[in-house]
C-alpha positions in Angstrom: 0.0 0.0 0.0 2.8 2.4 0.8 4.5 1.7 -2.5 1.3 2.4 -4.4 0.8 5.7 -2.5 4.4 6.7 -3.1 3.9 6.0 -6.9 0.7 8.0 -7.1 2.3 11.0 -5.2 5.4 10.8 -7.4 3.3 10.8 -10.6 1.2 13.7 -9.4 4.3 15.8 -8.7 5.8 14.8 -12.1 2.6 15.7 -13.9 2.4 19.1 -12.2 5.8 20.2 -13.3 6.2 18.6 -16.8 2.7 18.3 -18.4 1.4 21.2 -20.5 -2.3 20.4 -19.8 -2.0 20.6 -16.0 -2.8 24.0 -14.5 -1.5 25.1 -11.1 -2.5 28.8 -11.4 -6.2 29.1 -12.2 -6.0 32.9 -12.0 -4.0 33.3 -15.3 -6.2 34.2 -18.3 -4.6 31.8 -20.8 -4.3 28.1 -20.0 -1.0 26.4 -20.8 -2.5 24.3 -23.6 -3.4 27.6 -25.4 0.2 28.8 -25.1 1.8 25.7 -26.6 3.2 25.7 -30.1 1.0 23.7 -32.5 3.8 22.9 -35.0 5.9 21.1 -32.3 4.6 17.7 -31.5 5.7 16.5 -28.0 4.6 12.9 -28.6 7.2 10.1 -28.6 5.4 8.3 -31.5 3.5 10.2 -34.2 1.7 8.5 -37.0 0.6 11.6 -38.9 3.5 13.9 -38.6 2.3 16.5 -41.1 0.1 18.9 -39.3 -0.3 22.6 -40.2 -2.1 25.3 -38.2 -4.6 27.4 -40.1 -3.2 30.9 -40.6 -6.4 32.5 -39.3 -6.3 30.4 -36.1 -2.6 31.3 -35.6 -3.4 35.0 -36.1 -6.3 34.8 -33.6 -4.1 33.1 -31.0 -1.4 35.8 -31.4 -4.0 38.5 -31.0 -5.3 36.9 -27.8 -1.8 36.5 -26.4 -1.0 40.1 -27.1 -4.2 41.4 -25.4 -3.6 39.3 -22.3 0.1 40.4 -21.9 
């Protein structure tokens, strides 16, 4: 039981500091998954490696980031 609890606690700490989709600060206006770069794929294995972001979506994200800063 102690080993299981240690493993769960270790994974929670690991996820808080390394995962993009985990939020610690809920007071910020932009969540971390909106700040990530869409052209960079953090996956270890990717089957469809060609992904392109629509220029209109990119422009909108840049405008939102500029307004919040």
